[in-house]
Every structure is written in C-alpha cells, then in structure tokens.
C-alpha positions in Angstrom: 43.1 6.5 -8.7 39.9 7.4 -6.7 36.5 7.6 -8.4 33.6 9.8 -7.5 31.9 6.8 -5.8 34.9 6.2 -3.5 34.3 9.3 -1.4 31.4 10.4 0.9 30.4 13.3 3.0 31.1 12.6 6.6 28.5 13.6 9.3 30.7 16.6 10.4 30.6 18.0 6.8 34.0 16.8 5.7 34.7 14.4 2.9 36.4 11.1 3.6 37.1 7.9 1.9 34.4 5.1 1.7 35.7 2.0 3.4 36.7 -0.8 1.2 33.9 -3.1 2.2 31.3 -0.4 1.1 32.8 0.3 -2.3 31.1 -0.6 -5.6 31.4 -4.2 -6.7 32.3 -5.5 -3.3 30.9 -8.9 -2.4 30.7 -9.6 1.2 32.2 -12.9 2.5 29.5 -13.7 5.0 26.3 -15.0 3.5 23.9 -12.9 5.7 25.5 -9.8 4.3 25.1 -10.8 0.6 22.2 -9.4 -1.4 19.3 -11.7 -2.5 20.0 -13.7 -5.7 17.4 -11.9 -7.8 18.9 -8.5 -6.9 22.4 -9.7 -7.7 21.1 -10.9 -11.1 19.5 -7.6 -11.7 22.8 -5.8 -10.8 24.7 -8.1 -13.2 22.3 -7.3 -16.0 22.7 -3.5 -15.2 26.5 -4.0 -15.8 25.8 -5.4 -19.2 25.4 -9.1 -18.6 22.1 -10.7 -19.7 19.6 -12.0 -17.3 17.1 -14.8 -17.9 13.6 -14.1 -19.3 12.1 -15.5 -16.1 14.1 -12.8 -14.0 12.7 -10.1 -16.3 9.2 -11.4 -16.0 9.5 -11.7 -12.3 10.7 -8.0 -12.1 7.9 -6.9 -14.3 5.2 -8.7 -12.3 6.8 -7.5 -9.1 6.5 -4.0 -10.3 3.0 -4.3 -11.6 2.0 -5.9 -8.3 3.6 -3.1 -6.4 1.8 -0.5 -8.5 -1.4 -2.3 -8.1 -1.0 -2.5 -4.3 -0.1 1.3 -4.1 -3.2 2.1 -6.2 -5.3 0.0 -3.9 -3.8 1.7 -0.8 -4.4 5.2 -2.4 -8.0 4.4 -3.1 -8.6 3.0 0.4 -7.1 6.2 1.8 -9.3 8.3 -0.4 -12.4 6.4 0.7 -11.4 6.6 4.4 -10.9 10.4 4.1 -14.3 10.7 2.4 -16.1 8.7 5.1 -14.5 10.6 7.9 -15.4 13.9 6.2 -19.0 12.8 5.9 -19.1 11.6 9.6 -17.6 14.9 10.7 -20.1 16.9 8.7 -22.9 14.8 10.1 -21.8 15.3 13.6 -21.4 19.0 13.2 -24.8 19.4 11.6 -26.4 17.5 14.4 -24.5 19.5 17.0 -25.6 22.8 15.3 -29.3 21.5 15.2 -29.0 20.4 18.8 -27.6 23.7 19.9 -30.2 25.6 17.9 -33.1 23.5 19.3 -31.7 24.0 22.8 -31.4 27.7 22.3 -34.9 27.9 20.9 -36.3 25.8 23.9 -34.2 28.0 26.3 -35.7 31.3 24.8 -39.2 29.9 24.7 -38.9 28.7 28.3 -37.4 32.1 29.4 -40.2 34.0 27.7 -42.9 31.8 29.1 -41.4 32.2 32.6 -41.3 36.0 32.0 -44.9 36.1 30.8 -46.0 34.0 33.9 -44.0 36.3 36.1 -45.8 39.3 34.6 -49.2 37.7 35.1 -48.3 36.8 38.7 -47.1 40.5 39.2 -50.3 41.9 37.7 -52.4 39.7 40.0 -50.4 40.6 42.9 -51.0 44.3 42.0 -54.7 43.7 41.8 -54.7 42.1 45.1 -52.7 45.1 46.4 -55.2 47.6 44.9 -58.1 45.6 46.5 -56.3 45.7 49.9 -55.7 49.5 49.5 -59.5 50.0 48.6 -60.4 48.0 51.7 -58.1 50.1 53.9 -59.5 53.3 52.6 -63.1 52.1 53.2 -62.1 51.1 56.7 -60.3 54.4 57.4 -63.5 56.2 56.1 -65.6 54.2 58.4 -63.6 55.3 61.4 -63.4 58.9 60.6 -66.0 61.2 62.2 -68.4 62.7 59.8 
C-alpha cells in the first residue's frame, strides 16, 4: 500500500513514486547523510517518544535566541532605512538650496549685466548725439551764409 507521502510531483508535472531512500522513517547508512542528533531526538519526540528535559530546554533557548536575533536584525534594518532616508532628504534639500542659490545668482548677474549694457548703450547714444551736434555745427560753418 502507498501512502500520500510516498508520491511526489515530478518536474514535468506528472506524479511519480518517491525513492526508497527519501521515504519517511528512512535512516541513511552513511554518517554524513544522517541528521544531527538533536534533530533526530526532536523527530523521535514528535513520533510519541519522550525527549530529555535538556533537549527541550535547548530547543526553547535556541528558539528564543533565534527570535531575539531576528528582532535585532529587524531593528537594525529599520535604523538603517531611517538613516538613509534622513541622508537622502538632507542631500536633496542642499541640492535644492544650491540650485536655487545658483539660479538667484544667475538672474542677479544677468540683470546686472543687462543694466550695465543699457548704461553703456545710453552713454554710447549720448556720444553719438554729441558727434552729430558737432557734425551739424561743422556743416553749418562750411555753408555760405
């Protein structure tokens, strides 16, 4: 008789038998393939046999230690994300400030240059008017009266 645990889905989608060596309750003959003693003891207890108090305490302390380490990792991850968010915000604020300052300096510089050019143009126009006046006076002096 075949149990539900004796079949598995093959990679091509079909169902096939599980090899003898992979079935429940199989104990490998080669030492490197055998599970660790503490896990074997836990498996035996799951089957109804009783384990020692030391094994149970070891499992409890291992479980608590694992939960504690997971909580520490989670807190560290939250702290790292918080620090990264703060650094990113600071960099963006500085960049925005730098860009704004640059824009303001550029506009001020452009406006100052424009005002200087207008002043130069007005001075040049005054010089031109003076030259035209001089030319008119010169032409008047040459005309017969």
